[in-house]
N, C-alpha and C positions, 0 to 999 in steps of 0.2 A: 523349374525356376530357381535361380541361385539367390540365396538370401543375402541381402546387403547388410542385414543387422548382425551384430556380433553377440552370440549367445553368452559370451563371457561378461558382457556389460550387465551390471547388477540391475539396471532398469529395463532390461530386455527380458521378456518372459516367453516361455515355450508352452504352446497349447496342444501339443500332439497327444498328451494323455487324455484329452477330451474325446479324441477320435472322431470328430465331426458327427457326434451322436446328439441330436437335439434333446435338451433336457439334462445332459451330463453336467455335473458340477465339480468344481475344484476350488478349495480354499487354501490360500497361501498367506504366510506371514514372512516378512523379510525386513532386515534393517540395512539401509543403504547410506552411503555418504552423499550429502547434499551437493548437487552440481554447482558450478560457478554462476554468479548473478541469479541466485534463487530467491526472488522476492521483488519488491518495488525498489528499483535502483535509486540510491540516494536518500531513501526514506526509512525502510525497514526490510529485513530479509533474514533468511537462514544462512549463517556463515558457510562458506565452501568447506566441505569435509565434515560438517556437523552431522550427527546421526539423525536419520529420518526413519521412523517406524511405519511400515506399510502393512495393512490388512486388506487382502484382496479376495474377491469372490468371482471366479470365472465360470460363466454359464454358456454352454453351447446352444446356439439357436440356428434357425435355418440359414440366415444370411451370414453368420459369422460367430464371433465370441463377444458376449456382453460382459464388460469388466466393471465391477462395482467395488469401491474401496474407500479407505480412510487413511490419511497420512497424518502423522503427529511429529512435531519437531519444536524446537525452541528458536525463536527469532530474536534478533538484536536490532536496535535502532537508537533513535534520539527523540526525546520528548519534544513535541512541537511547542510546548508552553515554556518549559524551564531549560530546555536544551541539554538536560542530563541524559547520560546513557541509560537505556532500559532493556529489559528482556521480557518476552512474553511467550506463553505457550500457544502454539498454533495447531488447530485440528481442522483439516480440510477433507470434505467428502466429495467424491466424484463418481461419475458413471459415463462410460463411453463404449460405443459399439465399434469393434474392429471387424471389418467385412472380409469375407473370402474374396480373393481377386476374381474368381469365376462364379461368384454368386449371381443367381438369377434376380435381377433388380426390377423386373417388370412391375412389381407391386408398388414401386416408388413413383410411377408415372401417373399423373393426375389429368383428368379430362380438362381441356382448355388451358393446359400449362404452356408457357412460352417455350420456344425451341431452346433457348439458352438456359432454362431453369435446371435441366439435368446436369449440364456442364458445371454450373455453379455448385450444385449439390455434391458432385464428384470431387470438387476441390476441397470441400469441407469434410469429406469422408476419410476415415483412416482405414488402412488395409493391413491384413496379415501378410507377412512375407515368409513363405515356407513354414507356416505355423507359428512364426514369431511376431511379437508386437513390442514396440518401444513405448513405455509408459511416460517418458520424460515430458513431452509436450503437454499431455493431459495433466500431469502432476504440477507442472509450472502454472498452468492456468488456474488450477484449483487453489493452489497456495496463494497466488496473487489475490484472488477473490476473497480469501479468508483473512487476509492481512488488513489492518486498518490503514486508510490513506493518511490519517493524522494521528499517529500513535501518541499516547500520553502515559507518563509514569504512573499516574493514578487519576481516577475520574475527577477528583476535586483539586487537582494541581492548580495552585494560584498563579503559577508562571513567574515572570520577572517584573521588577519595578520598571515602569515605562520611563522614569526619569533618570535612574542611576544604574539599572540593570541588575540590582540585587535580587537574589533568589528569595522570593517571599515565603516559601515553605520553611526556610531556616530562621526567619524573623517575622512571625505573624503580626507583630505590632509595628512593623516598618511603615513609615509614612513621611511625607514632606509637608511642611506648612504651606498651605495654598496662599498665593499672593495674586491679587487682581492685577493683571498685566497693565491696566491703565494707570493705577497708582504707582506701579513699578517704573513706568516710563517717566512720570512726573518726578519721582524721587531721583531717578538718574539724571534728569535735567537740572534739578536743584543742586545735586552734588557736584555737577560739572561747572557751576558758576562760582567765580571768585567772590570772597566776602565783599569787596568793593563794588562788584557788579550788582550784588543783591541790594546794597545800600542805595546805589544810584537808581536802581529799578524801583525801590520803595519810594525814594524821593520824587521820582517822576510821576508815580501813581498818585502821591499826595497832591502834587501840583495840579494834576488833572481834576482831582476831586474839588479843590478850591475854586477852580474856574467854573466847574459845573454849578457850585453853590451860588456864585455870583450871578 
């Protein structure tokens, strides 16, 4: 079988040293450059080319190689409250089985399973290619799960003023005088009347009162 994976890719790992000996272990540390679109697009993510530290534990089992690891990096984004740029440390844990292409998978069949179940499981399985595996898809999923969907620059960020958009953290005493919108409407109406209109209106109201008294 010809490998389609490139061993020169820093996120491709070689398991030949394990020798398909169940119980064999290999520990690896590697620093790689973050791939493109590494995070939650438009929200927060690790910039392309930024360093990502990997600690991996490769364990040979009957079906393949069990990979357990941790990735550490620094993500960048925008605070959802005050819209200021932010940086946060990301630590993502992951574990994935990479199966041998010729592994005996009879143990996966369950009594009463639907015919299509095995095909669906095969779609979700990851396989070794000539002893190589690509960590990128696993790493992407782990980092996305570790990132906050609504990042904030700090837990108690007060955000922006709803009326003028001022950043409240810069001016804790910032406020606007509250005005009852009903009084504001009446004041606007009064301001729109000419002085003569007000006098005529007042006179008309006085005449109505006199008639009522009679």
